[in-house]
N, CA, C and O atoms as CSV, one atom per row, in Angstrom:
chain,resi,resn,atom,element,x,y,z
A,1,MET,N,N,43.649,70.526,108.248
A,1,MET,CA,C,44.720,71.260,108.279
A,1,MET,C,C,46.214,71.497,108.734
A,1,MET,O,O,46.412,72.339,109.610
A,2,PRO,N,N,47.184,70.864,108.238
A,2,PRO,CA,C,48.521,70.771,108.588
A,2,PRO,C,C,49.155,71.635,109.987
A,2,PRO,O,O,49.168,72.843,110.222
A,3,PRO,N,N,49.684,70.412,110.819
A,3,PRO,CA,C,49.741,71.170,112.149
A,3,PRO,C,C,51.535,72.253,111.261
A,3,PRO,O,O,52.220,72.218,110.238
A,4,LEU,N,N,51.449,72.961,112.462
A,4,LEU,CA,C,52.147,74.959,112.308
A,4,LEU,C,C,53.846,73.958,111.651
A,4,LEU,O,O,54.586,74.378,110.761
A,5,ALA,N,N,54.006,72.803,112.335
A,5,ALA,CA,C,55.409,72.400,112.677
A,5,ALA,C,C,55.762,72.372,110.601
A,5,ALA,O,O,56.590,72.895,109.855
A,6,LEU,N,N,54.591,71.458,110.440
A,6,LEU,CA,C,54.532,70.919,108.562
A,6,LEU,C,C,54.409,71.944,107.950
A,6,LEU,O,O,54.573,71.704,106.754
A,7,ALA,N,N,54.179,73.108,108.155
A,7,ALA,CA,C,54.146,74.401,107.422
A,7,ALA,C,C,55.273,75.361,106.813
A,7,ALA,O,O,55.256,76.176,105.890
A,8,ALA,N,N,56.375,74.880,107.816
A,8,ALA,CA,C,57.616,75.246,107.967
A,8,ALA,C,C,58.208,75.662,106.600
A,8,ALA,O,O,57.927,74.644,105.966
A,9,PRO,N,N,58.672,76.259,105.948
A,9,PRO,CA,C,59.604,76.451,104.732
A,9,PRO,C,C,60.421,75.674,104.576
A,9,PRO,O,O,61.097,75.384,105.563
A,10,VAL,N,N,60.688,75.056,103.377
A,10,VAL,CA,C,61.375,74.037,103.284
A,10,VAL,C,C,62.852,74.385,103.327
A,10,VAL,O,O,63.612,73.422,103.214
A,11,LEU,N,N,63.554,75.932,103.509
A,11,LEU,CA,C,65.107,76.250,103.579
A,11,LEU,C,C,65.226,76.427,105.584
A,11,LEU,O,O,66.164,76.839,106.267
A,12,SER,N,N,63.911,75.938,105.978
A,12,SER,CA,C,64.223,75.721,107.468
A,12,SER,C,C,64.835,74.114,107.687
A,12,SER,O,O,65.460,73.737,108.679
A,13,ARG,N,N,64.478,73.282,106.484
A,13,ARG,CA,C,63.974,71.781,106.767
A,13,ARG,C,C,65.652,71.430,105.926
A,13,ARG,O,O,65.960,70.242,105.833
A,14,GLN,N,N,66.561,72.414,105.405
A,14,GLN,CA,C,67.847,71.897,104.522
A,14,GLN,C,C,68.244,72.199,105.953
A,14,GLN,O,O,67.754,72.826,106.893
A,15,ALA,N,N,69.761,71.215,105.634
A,15,ALA,CA,C,70.903,71.631,106.757
A,15,ALA,C,C,71.674,72.517,106.272
A,15,ALA,O,O,71.514,72.617,105.056
A,16,ASP,N,N,72.248,73.032,106.584
A,16,ASP,CA,C,73.881,74.327,106.740
A,16,ASP,C,C,74.736,73.268,105.652
A,16,ASP,O,O,75.000,72.084,105.860
A,17,PRO,N,N,74.962,73.817,104.835
A,17,PRO,CA,C,76.156,73.061,104.526
A,17,PRO,C,C,77.285,72.974,104.971
A,17,PRO,O,O,77.748,71.842,105.116
A,18,VAL,N,N,78.172,74.261,105.369
A,18,VAL,CA,C,79.159,74.693,105.658
A,18,VAL,C,C,79.103,73.727,107.432
A,18,VAL,O,O,79.923,72.939,107.904
A,19,ARG,N,N,77.394,74.398,108.173
A,19,ARG,CA,C,77.805,72.932,109.751
A,19,ARG,C,C,78.054,71.506,108.991
A,19,ARG,O,O,78.992,70.762,109.279
A,20,VAL,N,N,77.148,71.248,108.049
A,20,VAL,CA,C,77.616,69.565,107.907
A,20,VAL,C,C,78.573,69.358,107.391
A,20,VAL,O,O,78.631,68.128,107.398
A,21,ALA,N,N,79.572,69.783,106.833
A,21,ALA,CA,C,80.925,70.189,106.358
A,21,ALA,C,C,82.112,69.957,107.814
A,21,ALA,O,O,82.887,69.062,108.150
A,22,THR,N,N,81.708,71.320,108.380
A,22,THR,CA,C,82.771,71.127,109.762
A,22,THR,C,C,82.280,70.238,110.642
A,22,THR,O,O,83.151,70.116,111.503
A,23,GLU,N,N,81.214,69.440,110.941
A,23,GLU,CA,C,80.426,68.540,111.498
A,23,GLU,C,C,81.193,67.071,111.505
A,23,GLU,O,O,81.596,66.288,112.366
A,24,ARG,N,N,81.165,67.142,109.998
A,24,ARG,CA,C,82.279,66.003,109.146
A,24,ARG,C,C,83.673,65.772,109.922
A,24,ARG,O,O,84.106,64.999,110.776
A,25,LEU,N,N,84.112,66.800,109.208
A,25,LEU,CA,C,85.464,67.560,110.000
A,25,LEU,C,C,86.015,66.881,110.938
A,25,LEU,O,O,86.912,66.038,110.970
A,26,ALA,N,N,84.842,67.743,112.279
A,26,ALA,CA,C,85.300,67.663,113.361
A,26,ALA,C,C,85.075,65.792,114.014
A,26,ALA,O,O,85.600,65.196,114.955
A,27,ARG,N,N,84.083,65.385,112.999
A,27,ARG,CA,C,84.212,63.586,113.656
A,27,ARG,C,C,85.285,62.789,113.072
A,27,ARG,O,O,85.186,61.566,113.161
A,28,ALA,N,N,86.821,63.570,112.180
A,28,ALA,CA,C,87.422,62.712,111.382
A,28,ALA,C,C,88.804,63.161,112.086
A,28,ALA,O,O,89.909,63.078,111.551
A,29,LEU,N,N,88.523,63.686,113.471
A,29,LEU,CA,C,89.692,64.613,113.904
A,29,LEU,C,C,89.633,63.784,115.544
A,29,LEU,O,O,88.722,63.053,115.934
A,30,PRO,N,N,90.894,64.165,116.309
A,30,PRO,CA,C,90.570,63.608,117.511
A,30,PRO,C,C,89.473,64.512,118.237
A,30,PRO,O,O,89.000,65.518,117.708
A,31,ALA,N,N,89.075,63.992,119.659
A,31,ALA,CA,C,88.302,64.571,120.184
A,31,ALA,C,C,88.978,65.338,121.465
A,31,ALA,O,O,88.652,65.097,122.627
A,32,ARG,N,N,90.155,66.479,121.004
A,32,ARG,CA,C,90.411,67.392,121.483
A,32,ARG,C,C,90.422,68.613,121.547
A,32,ARG,O,O,90.167,69.123,120.456
A,33,ALA,N,N,90.678,69.600,122.669
A,33,ALA,CA,C,89.912,70.765,122.673
A,33,ALA,C,C,90.408,71.951,121.339
A,33,ALA,O,O,89.720,72.925,121.033
A,34,ASP,N,N,91.729,71.590,120.684
A,34,ASP,CA,C,92.410,72.044,120.475
A,34,ASP,C,C,92.044,71.710,118.735
A,34,ASP,O,O,92.344,72.398,117.759
A,35,ALA,N,N,91.484,70.735,118.777
A,35,ALA,CA,C,90.583,70.285,116.996
A,35,ALA,C,C,89.102,70.927,117.045
A,35,ALA,O,O,88.418,71.295,116.090
A,36,ALA,N,N,88.805,70.959,118.384
A,36,ALA,CA,C,87.219,71.691,118.187
A,36,ALA,C,C,87.680,73.131,118.435
A,36,ALA,O,O,86.881,73.878,119.000
A,37,VAL,N,N,88.528,73.466,118.180
A,37,VAL,CA,C,88.836,74.912,117.910
A,37,VAL,C,C,88.802,75.092,116.999
A,37,VAL,O,O,87.924,75.748,116.439
A,38,LEU,N,N,90.024,74.425,116.343
A,38,LEU,CA,C,90.402,74.617,114.600
A,38,LEU,C,C,88.953,74.585,114.014
A,38,LEU,O,O,88.768,75.745,113.645
A,39,VAL,N,N,88.127,74.050,113.811
A,39,VAL,CA,C,86.984,72.997,113.609
A,39,VAL,C,C,86.271,74.863,113.797
A,39,VAL,O,O,86.196,75.580,112.799
A,40,ASP,N,N,86.022,75.147,114.585
A,40,ASP,CA,C,84.954,76.400,114.794
A,40,ASP,C,C,85.984,77.941,113.813
A,40,ASP,O,O,85.640,78.959,113.212
A,41,LEU,N,N,87.114,77.370,114.106
A,41,LEU,CA,C,88.081,78.883,113.348
A,41,LEU,C,C,87.570,78.316,111.803
A,41,LEU,O,O,86.830,79.155,111.288
A,42,LEU,N,N,87.734,77.360,111.119
A,42,LEU,CA,C,87.702,76.943,110.225
A,42,LEU,C,C,85.876,77.256,109.448
A,42,LEU,O,O,85.501,77.766,108.392
A,43,GLU,N,N,85.187,76.668,110.577
A,43,GLU,CA,C,83.861,77.262,110.453
A,43,GLU,C,C,83.538,78.709,109.633
A,43,GLU,O,O,83.021,78.888,108.530
A,44,ASP,N,N,84.182,79.891,110.875
A,44,ASP,CA,C,84.344,81.227,110.674
A,44,ASP,C,C,84.694,81.559,109.181
A,44,ASP,O,O,84.076,82.266,108.385
A,45,ASP,N,N,85.688,80.955,109.045
A,45,ASP,CA,C,86.331,81.431,107.403
A,45,ASP,C,C,85.655,81.070,106.784
A,45,ASP,O,O,84.986,81.976,106.288
A,46,LEU,N,N,85.220,79.512,106.266
A,46,LEU,CA,C,84.273,79.513,105.293
A,46,LEU,C,C,82.786,80.415,105.667
A,46,LEU,O,O,82.027,80.432,104.698
A,47,ARG,N,N,82.574,80.713,106.163
A,47,ARG,CA,C,81.306,81.926,105.916
A,47,ARG,C,C,81.854,83.090,105.850
A,47,ARG,O,O,81.172,83.988,105.355
A,48,GLU,N,N,82.738,83.292,106.155
A,48,GLU,CA,C,83.508,84.794,105.906
A,48,GLU,C,C,83.471,84.764,104.257
A,48,GLU,O,O,82.893,85.538,103.494
A,49,GLY,N,N,84.326,83.548,103.953
A,49,GLY,CA,C,84.752,83.751,102.495
A,49,GLY,C,C,83.495,83.152,101.620
A,49,GLY,O,O,83.418,83.040,100.397
A,50,LEU,N,N,82.664,82.851,102.496
A,50,LEU,CA,C,81.428,82.618,101.216
A,50,LEU,C,C,81.153,83.853,101.029
A,50,LEU,O,O,81.184,84.372,99.913
A,51,ASP,N,N,80.776,84.624,102.373
A,51,ASP,CA,C,79.870,85.965,102.149
A,51,ASP,C,C,81.391,87.141,101.247
A,51,ASP,O,O,80.918,88.117,100.665
A,52,ALA,N,N,81.960,87.099,101.220
A,52,ALA,CA,C,83.178,88.027,100.573
A,52,ALA,C,C,82.981,87.442,99.447
A,52,ALA,O,O,83.559,88.145,98.619
A,53,LEU,N,N,82.476,86.516,98.900
A,53,LEU,CA,C,82.625,85.811,97.038
A,53,LEU,C,C,81.336,85.985,96.947
A,53,LEU,O,O,80.996,85.980,95.764
A,54,GLY,N,N,80.116,86.196,97.960
A,54,GLY,CA,C,78.670,86.376,97.368
A,54,GLY,C,C,78.676,88.626,97.297
A,54,GLY,O,O,77.698,89.329,97.044
A,55,ASP,N,N,79.920,89.039,97.577
A,55,ASP,CA,C,79.869,90.637,97.758
A,55,ASP,C,C,80.362,90.667,96.207
A,55,ASP,O,O,79.874,91.473,95.413
A,56,VAL,N,N,81.364,89.732,95.833
A,56,VAL,CA,C,82.360,89.645,94.810
A,56,VAL,C,C,81.126,89.596,93.449
A,56,VAL,O,O,81.148,90.404,92.521
A,57,GLU,N,N,80.065,88.445,93.591
A,57,GLU,CA,C,78.835,88.119,92.953
A,57,GLU,C,C,78.350,89.349,92.411
A,57,GLU,O,O,78.028,89.729,91.285
A,58,ALA,N,N,78.394,89.852,93.540
A,58,ALA,CA,C,76.427,90.955,93.775
A,58,ALA,C,C,77.002,92.096,92.503
A,58,ALA,O,O,76.215,92.568,91.682
A,59,HIS,N,N,78.695,92.472,92.511
A,59,HIS,CA,C,79.234,93.455,91.965
A,59,HIS,C,C,79.135,93.099,90.481
A,59,HIS,O,O,78.571,93.810,89.650
A,60,PHE,N,N,79.720,91.964,90.233
A,60,PHE,CA,C,79.866,91.052,88.558
A,60,PHE,C,C,78.061,91.623,88.470
A,60,PHE,O,O,77.791,92.223,87.429
A,61,ALA,N,N,77.024,91.469,89.380
A,61,ALA,CA,C,75.796,91.359,88.890
A,61,ALA,C,C,74.984,92.751,88.742
A,61,ALA,O,O,73.919,92.924,88.148
A,62,GLU,N,N,75.571,93.458,89.264
A,62,GLU,CA,C,75.630,95.137,89.353
A,62,GLU,C,C,76.220,95.695,87.708
A,62,GLU,O,O,75.709,96.425,86.859
A,63,LEU,N,N,77.797,94.794,87.793
A,63,LEU,CA,C,78.042,95.162,86.753
A,63,LEU,C,C,77.382,94.491,85.458
A,63,LEU,O,O,77.973,95.141,84.596
A,64,LEU,N,N,76.715,93.794,84.896
A,64,LEU,CA,C,76.108,93.459,83.925
A,64,LEU,C,C,74.637,94.465,84.095
A,64,LEU,O,O,74.299,95.497,83.516
A,65,GLY,N,N,74.358,94.119,84.542
A,65,GLY,CA,C,72.622,95.338,84.713
A,65,GLY,C,C,72.980,96.458,84.146
A,65,GLY,O,O,72.478,96.844,83.090
A,66,THR,N,N,74.034,97.202,84.892
A,66,THR,CA,C,74.456,98.513,84.233
A,66,THR,C,C,74.712,98.277,82.814
A,66,THR,O,O,74.095,99.076,82.109
A,67,LEU,N,N,75.529,97.312,82.074
A,67,LEU,CA,C,75.857,97.021,80.688
A,67,LEU,C,C,74.574,96.548,79.850
A,67,LEU,O,O,74.541,96.638,78.623
A,68,ARG,N,N,73.497,96.024,80.640
A,68,ARG,CA,C,72.832,95.252,80.039
A,68,ARG,C,C,71.433,96.713,79.563
A,68,ARG,O,O,71.294,97.181,78.433
A,69,THR,N,N,70.888,96.979,80.396
A,69,THR,CA,C,70.181,98.296,80.865
A,69,THR,C,C,70.447,99.273,81.016
A,69,THR,O,O,69.760,100.009,80.307
A,70,GLY,N,N,71.311,99.917,81.753
A,70,GLY,CA,C,71.994,101.540,81.953
A,70,GLY,C,C,72.580,101.623,80.756
A,70,GLY,O,O,72.987,100.908,79.841
A,71,PRO,N,N,72.402,103.691,81.348
A,71,PRO,CA,C,73.139,104.210,79.966
A,71,PRO,C,C,74.483,103.679,80.105
A,71,PRO,O,O,75.152,103.316,81.072
A,72,LEU,N,N,74.735,103.759,78.505
A,72,LEU,CA,C,76.458,103.590,78.963
A,72,LEU,C,C,77.263,105.244,78.302
A,72,LEU,O,O,77.718,105.500,77.187
A,73,SER,N,N,77.198,105.761,79.066
A,73,SER,CA,C,77.993,106.853,79.117
A,73,SER,C,C,79.262,106.422,79.170
A,73,SER,O,O,79.563,105.278,78.830
A,74,PRO,N,N,80.255,107.425,79.664
A,74,PRO,CA,C,81.895,107.453,79.623
A,74,PRO,C,C,81.570,107.452,81.271
A,74,PRO,O,O,81.919,106.462,81.913
A,75,VAL,N,N,81.052,108.315,81.796
A,75,VAL,CA,C,81.150,108.474,83.060
A,75,VAL,C,C,80.348,107.157,83.686
A,75,VAL,O,O,80.962,106.422,84.459
A,76,SER,N,N,79.081,106.897,83.368
A,76,SER,CA,C,78.273,105.264,83.799
A,76,SER,C,C,79.364,104.308,83.697
A,76,SER,O,O,79.551,103.618,84.699
A,77,LEU,N,N,80.063,104.140,82.774
A,77,LEU,CA,C,81.115,103.053,82.691
A,77,LEU,C,C,82.544,102.930,83.626
A,77,LEU,O,O,83.330,102.002,83.813
A,78,VAL,N,N,82.482,104.215,84.073
A,78,VAL,CA,C,83.735,104.411,84.940
A,78,VAL,C,C,83.712,104.199,86.378
A,78,VAL,O,O,84.487,103.645,87.157
A,79,ASN,N,N,82.308,104.955,86.538
A,79,ASN,CA,C,81.618,104.545,87.688
A,79,ASN,C,C,81.261,103.538,87.924
A,79,ASN,O,O,81.466,103.259,89.105
A,80,ALA,N,N,80.552,102.390,87.089
A,80,ALA,CA,C,80.113,100.853,87.301
A,80,ALA,C,C,81.247,100.252,87.503
A,80,ALA,O,O,81.185,99.182,88.109
A,81,GLY,N,N,82.601,100.754,87.060
A,81,GLY,CA,C,83.383,99.489,87.346
A,81,GLY,C,C,84.880,100.160,88.838
A,81,GLY,O,O,85.906,99.621,89.255
A,82,ASP,N,N,84.364,101.179,89.083
A,82,ASP,CA,C,85.078,101.969,90.447
A,82,ASP,C,C,84.532,101.559,91.516
A,82,ASP,O,O,84.013,102.360,92.294
A,83,ASP,N,N,84.546,100.587,91.685
A,83,ASP,CA,C,84.110,100.227,93.307
A,83,ASP,C,C,85.051,99.686,93.778
A,83,ASP,O,O,85.504,98.678,93.234
A,84,LEU,N,N,85.630,100.224,94.964
A,84,LEU,CA,C,86.560,99.699,95.625
A,84,LEU,C,C,86.293,98.765,96.948
A,84,LEU,O,O,87.128,98.033,97.481
A,85,ARG,N,N,84.962,98.960,97.341
A,85,ARG,CA,C,84.912,97.954,97.883
A,85,ARG,C,C,84.867,96.131,97.332
A,85,ARG,O,O,85.290,95.193,98.007
A,86,VAL,N,N,84.420,96.062,96.352
A,86,VAL,CA,C,84.752,94.700,95.191
A,86,VAL,C,C,86.792,94.364,95.741
A,86,VAL,O,O,87.278,93.382,96.301
A,87,VAL,N,N,87.338,95.416,95.345
A,87,VAL,CA,C,88.796,95.117,95.363
A,87,VAL,C,C,89.126,94.841,96.975
A,87,VAL,O,O,89.869,93.905,97.273
A,88,GLU,N,N,88.545,95.692,97.995
A,88,GLU,CA,C,88.723,95.407,99.413
A,88,GLU,C,C,87.889,94.114,100.043
A,88,GLU,O,O,88.072,93.723,101.196
A,89,ARG,N,N,87.023,93.558,99.194
A,89,ARG,CA,C,86.597,92.040,99.870
A,89,ARG,C,C,87.364,90.714,98.914
A,89,ARG,O,O,87.291,89.564,99.348
A,90,LEU,N,N,88.182,91.051,97.426
A,90,LEU,CA,C,89.092,90.259,96.696
A,90,LEU,C,C,89.840,90.402,97.679
A,90,LEU,O,O,89.328,89.672,98.528
A,91,ASP,N,N,90.918,90.975,98.217
A,91,ASP,CA,C,91.899,91.335,99.048
A,91,ASP,C,C,91.457,90.478,100.264
A,91,ASP,O,O,92.314,89.692,100.666
A,92,TYR,N,N,90.237,90.491,100.938
A,92,TYR,CA,C,90.216,89.446,102.115
A,92,TYR,C,C,89.915,88.862,101.764
A,92,TYR,O,O,90.326,87.861,102.351
A,93,LEU,N,N,88.790,88.378,100.352
A,93,LEU,CA,C,88.975,86.689,100.219
A,93,LEU,C,C,90.052,85.761,100.278
A,93,LEU,O,O,90.107,84.798,101.043
A,94,HIS,N,N,91.245,86.223,99.103
A,94,HIS,CA,C,92.640,85.999,99.338
A,94,HIS,C,C,92.907,85.835,100.546
A,94,HIS,O,O,93.361,84.707,100.743
A,95,ASP,N,N,92.815,86.575,101.627
A,95,ASP,CA,C,93.353,86.185,102.904
A,95,ASP,C,C,92.413,85.229,103.441
A,95,ASP,O,O,93.128,84.298,103.811
A,96,VAL,N,N,91.150,84.922,103.705
A,96,VAL,CA,C,90.885,84.050,103.957
A,96,VAL,C,C,91.255,82.866,103.154
A,96,VAL,O,O,91.886,81.914,103.613
A,97,VAL,N,N,90.888,82.953,102.082
A,97,VAL,CA,C,91.722,81.539,101.204
A,97,VAL,C,C,93.261,80.848,101.698
A,97,VAL,O,O,93.594,79.677,101.513
A,98,LEU,N,N,94.073,81.912,102.366
A,98,LEU,CA,C,95.071,81.170,102.316
A,98,LEU,C,C,95.031,80.680,104.008
A,98,LEU,O,O,95.706,79.741,104.428
A,99,GLN,N,N,94.148,81.472,104.828
A,99,GLN,CA,C,93.918,81.075,106.050
A,99,GLN,C,C,93.062,79.660,106.463
A,99,GLN,O,O,93.174,78.956,107.467
A,100,LEU,N,N,92.155,79.531,105.276
A,100,LEU,CA,C,92.070,78.056,105.231
A,100,LEU,C,C,92.282,76.911,104.658
A,100,LEU,O,O,91.590,75.896,104.584
A,101,ARG,N,N,93.833,77.315,104.058
A,101,ARG,CA,C,94.623,76.187,103.353
A,101,ARG,C,C,95.557,75.822,104.818
A,101,ARG,O,O,96.126,74.758,105.064
A,102,LYS,N,N,95.490,77.407,105.917
A,102,LYS,CA,C,96.818,76.953,106.575
A,102,LYS,C,C,95.778,75.614,107.565
A,102,LYS,O,O,96.208,74.488,107.816
A,103,ARG,N,N,94.610,76.059,107.910
A,103,ARG,CA,C,93.807,75.332,108.676
A,103,ARG,C,C,93.567,73.909,108.173
A,103,ARG,O,O,93.655,72.839,108.773
A,104,LEU,N,N,93.256,74.173,106.971
A,104,LEU,CA,C,93.262,72.546,106.408
A,104,LEU,C,C,94.410,71.567,106.512
A,104,LEU,O,O,94.382,70.337,106.466
A,105,ALA,N,N,95.645,72.577,106.696
A,105,ALA,CA,C,97.012,71.630,106.433
A,105,ALA,C,C,97.227,70.960,107.858
A,105,ALA,O,O,97.718,69.873,108.159
A,106,GLN,N,N,96.640,72.077,108.702
A,106,GLN,CA,C,96.754,71.579,110.670
A,106,GLN,C,C,95.589,70.435,111.302
A,106,GLN,O,O,95.504,69.780,112.340
A,107,ALA,N,N,94.719,70.603,109.999
A,107,ALA,CA,C,93.465,69.525,110.239
A,107,ALA,C,C,94.221,67.860,109.470
A,107,ALA,O,O,94.306,66.708,109.896
A,108,ALA,N,N,94.530,68.361,108.532
A,108,ALA,CA,C,95.623,66.888,107.794
A,108,ALA,C,C,96.046,66.866,108.992
A,108,ALA,O,O,95.461,66.069,109.726
A,109,ALA,N,N,96.964,67.544,109.492
A,109,ALA,CA,C,97.837,66.708,110.731
A,109,ALA,C,C,97.274,66.057,111.774
A,109,ALA,O,O,97.689,64.952,112.123
A,110,MET,N,N,96.285,66.668,112.371
A,110,MET,CA,C,95.619,66.105,113.013
A,110,MET,C,C,94.996,64.778,112.833
A,110,MET,O,O,95.197,63.846,113.611
A,111,ALA,N,N,94.110,64.699,111.617
A,111,ALA,CA,C,93.622,63.606,111.281
A,111,ALA,C,C,94.449,62.440,111.238
A,111,ALA,O,O,94.019,61.288,111.295
A,112,ARG,N,N,95.962,62.862,111.110
A,112,ARG,CA,C,96.330,61.613,111.412
A,112,ARG,C,C,97.168,60.571,112.591
A,112,ARG,O,O,97.939,59.612,112.622
A,113,GLN,N,N,96.536,61.360,113.362
A,113,GLN,CA,C,96.286,61.579,114.621
A,113,GLN,C,C,95.221,59.795,114.917
A,113,GLN,O,O,95.500,58.728,115.463
A,114,VAL,N,N,94.308,60.203,114.385
A,114,VAL,CA,C,93.617,59.140,114.681
A,114,VAL,C,C,93.179,57.936,114.212
A,114,VAL,O,O,93.611,57.753,113.074
A,115,PRO,N,N,92.336,56.818,114.710
A,115,PRO,CA,C,92.194,55.425,114.162
A,115,PRO,C,C,91.174,56.315,112.354
A,115,PRO,O,O,90.454,57.305,112.225
A,116,SER,N,N,91.699,55.250,111.364
A,116,SER,CA,C,91.224,55.448,110.316
A,116,SER,C,C,89.584,55.363,110.099
A,116,SER,O,O,88.786,55.876,109.315
A,117,THR,N,N,89.506,54.384,111.278
A,117,THR,CA,C,87.564,54.113,110.937
A,117,THR,C,C,87.023,55.255,111.142
A,117,THR,O,O,86.009,55.513,110.494
A,118,ARG,N,N,87.633,56.412,112.250
A,118,ARG,CA,C,86.710,57.597,112.442
A,118,ARG,C,C,86.490,58.301,111.447
A,118,ARG,O,O,85.508,58.936,111.829
A,119,THR,N,N,86.700,58.630,110.469
A,119,THR,CA,C,86.644,59.939,109.295
A,119,THR,C,C,85.157,59.507,108.891
A,119,THR,O,O,84.508,60.543,109.035
A,120,ARG,N,N,84.411,58.636,108.515
A,120,ARG,CA,C,83.322,58.869,108.290
A,120,ARG,C,C,82.396,59.878,108.930
A,120,ARG,O,O,81.232,59.982,108.540
């Protein structure tokens, strides 16, 4: 029987793509406190944006489910499309995208200060 450590689920062995990406960015930036803070904020924004995107995707999946299998009465159709939370999440996603754009521009400015050998 294999040791417990080898029986871990595959998911636990896979790298977190957001963490991998932000660690790569951190290596491309100057080793300064402001760069570390920027990378942390960017990581938070990425996670929050992906979370909001997941909520929007779930809304569309629910709509498809209703249209494929649910009753197609006028009331059910209006109710299926009347989800204020998805509109709020889209607004939030818009804000996160703008924030990411700003943070990436800041990272680009910081990256200019680093010798090109550090970007890998």
